[in-house]
Structures are given as structure tokens and as C-alpha cells.
N, C-alpha and C positions, 0 to 999 in steps of 0.2 A: 504494500500500500504506500509506504514511504517513497519507494522508488518511482511508482506511478505519479505521485504528487510532484516529485522533482522533475519528471519529464513533462508533465502537463502544464506546470507553471510558466515556463518560457513560451510555450505555444499560446497559452491564454493571454499573456502579456502582449505578444506580437499581434494577436487578433484585435485586442482592445486598442492598441496603438494605431492600427490601421483604421479603425472606426473613428477614433478621436481626431485623426488628421483632417477629416471633412467637417468637423465641428468648429473650426476656427472662424472668427468673424471675417466677412468678405472684405477685400481690399476696397479702399475709397479712391475716387477719382483724384488724380494729382500725385498719387504715390509713385515713387520711382520703381522701375522694373526690378532692380535688385531687391528691394524690400518686399515686393509682391512674390518673387520667386523664393525668398527666404521664408515667407509665411506659408505659401502653398506647396512648395517643393518643386521638383523638376516637372515641367510640362510634358504631356504625352506627345505633343507636336508643336513646332514653331513655324509659322507662316510669315513670309516677308511680303507685306502689302505696300502699295505706293504711299499710303498714309502713315505707315510705320509697322512695327512687328505686332503679330497677334499670337498669343499663347493659348494652346488648347489644353484643358484639363478634363479628360474623359474619365468616367468612372468604371470603365471596363466593359467587356463584352455583354454582361448581363445588367449593367448599370443603365439607368433611365435618365441620366443627367450628364450633360457636357457643358462645361463652363468655358467661355471665351474671354480672355483678357486682352483688350485692344489698347495699344500704346501709340502715342504720337511719335514723330521723328525725334523728339527730345527725350524719349524713353520714360515719359510720364503717363500713368494710366488714364485712359479716356473713358473706358467702360469695362465692366465686368458683369457678365450676364449668363444665365442658364439659357441655352439655345434650343434644346429639344422640347419645344412647346409650340402652340399654335402660332404665335407671332413669328417665331423662328422659321417654321415651315412656310408661312405666308410670304416670306422674303424670297422664296424660290419661285421663279417665273417659268412656267411651262412654255417651251418653244424658244426661250431666250437664255436661261441660265445654263452654264456649262458644269462639267464635273469639278473644275477648279473653283467655280463660284460656290457650289454646294459644299465643297471641302472647307472653304473659308467661312461659310455661314453656319454649318452644322458640325463640322469636324469629321473625323474618320467614322465610317459606318460600322455598325455592329457586325454585319455580315454582308457578303456580296454574292450574287448569283447571276446566271445568264439564262434567258428565255430564248430557246433556239428558234421556235416558230416565228415570233415577231422580231427576232434578232435584237433583243434589248438587254442591256446590262442593268442589273438592279442593285441598288444600295439600300440596305434596310437599317432603320434606327429604332431602338426601343425607347419608349417614353411613356409618360403618364398623361393620358388624354383628360383634359380638364382637371388635372391634378388628382384623378381618381382611378381611371381604368388603365390597366396594363395593356399597352397597345404597341403596334409597330407601324412606322411610316415607311413605305417603299417608294423610292425615287427611281424611275426608269429612264435610262439614257439610250439614245440611238448610237449607231457606229461612229458618228462624229462627236460624241460626248455631249450632246445637247439633251436637256430634260424634255421628255416626250409626254410623261404623265406621272402622277403621284397618286398613290392609293394608301389608305390606312385601314387597319383592322386589328382584331385582338392579337395579342402576343401569344403564339402557340406554346411557348415555353412556360407560360403562366396560366394557361387554361386548365380548368378543373378536369381531371381524368375520371370519368365515370365507369369505365370498363377496364378490364384487365389487359386488353390487347391494344 
């Protein structure tokens, strides 16, 4: 029993530390990039935009939140927001937005797939619809990388399983 406790304690502490890292207060506009990175840790991706750098903080493949920290050319924080929500998806324009645009707006997708018959690449994002329902948004791109359609629906990974198969 004592040995089990010695083994379990570091694992439990690591899990709790991982959870605690997302409970830090959000950064405020005007903070320098170094201070934001010191508080939030290493970003999951960094994008160089014409207006300045953008840091992505994704919560992982089963996470429903991705935060974008946008900085000006002076490396001061302009905005910090959760982008996997209705306003974030509304910024994507069907027939206009490109894969690069979607990457800068929503960050990396949860998963990607390809639909052979319509010849569309699909990027899927997990999110909370209206802050309540476990959902997925599917963004479909043609061979030129232009958004052709968007569809949302329930997240199959979170659906209640009523049968054994």
C-alpha cells in the first residue's frame, strides 16, 4: 500500500498541475509577449501575420477550446480570445476564406479527413455549441484550399452509447 501511494502521488500531482495551468487569469491587452508566454506557457503554434504575431493555445485533440493571443508589431497584446465558438466560426466566409485564413482564425483542427466523392478536405473542430452541447464544426475545402461549406453536428466522441456495438 505504501509503495502504491509513493507511485500514485507524483502522477496525481502532475495531473493537478496540468489542470491548474488553465486556471490562470487571462492576459490583459497591452501586456508584453514575454509576460503572456511566461503566464500561459509555450504556445501550440505561432503564426506570423502582417499585423504582428499570433499565438495559439489549443487544449488538445479532445479539448473544446482554443485561445488566440494576437500581438501588434510592438509585441504588445491586442486581444486574447477563445475562438471555437459561434463568433469565431462566423468569421469564416464560404467561397472566400482559405485554409491559411481558417488556421489563423480557429487554429489547428482536431482532426482532418478527405471526402473522395466530392473531393473535399475536411477540418473538424470540437467545441461547445452555445456553451452547452458537445459539438463538432466541419470546414470543407476544395482542391484549391478554399472553404466550400461548413457543417456542424454532435461530437460523436461525446455521444451517449446506448448499445453494446
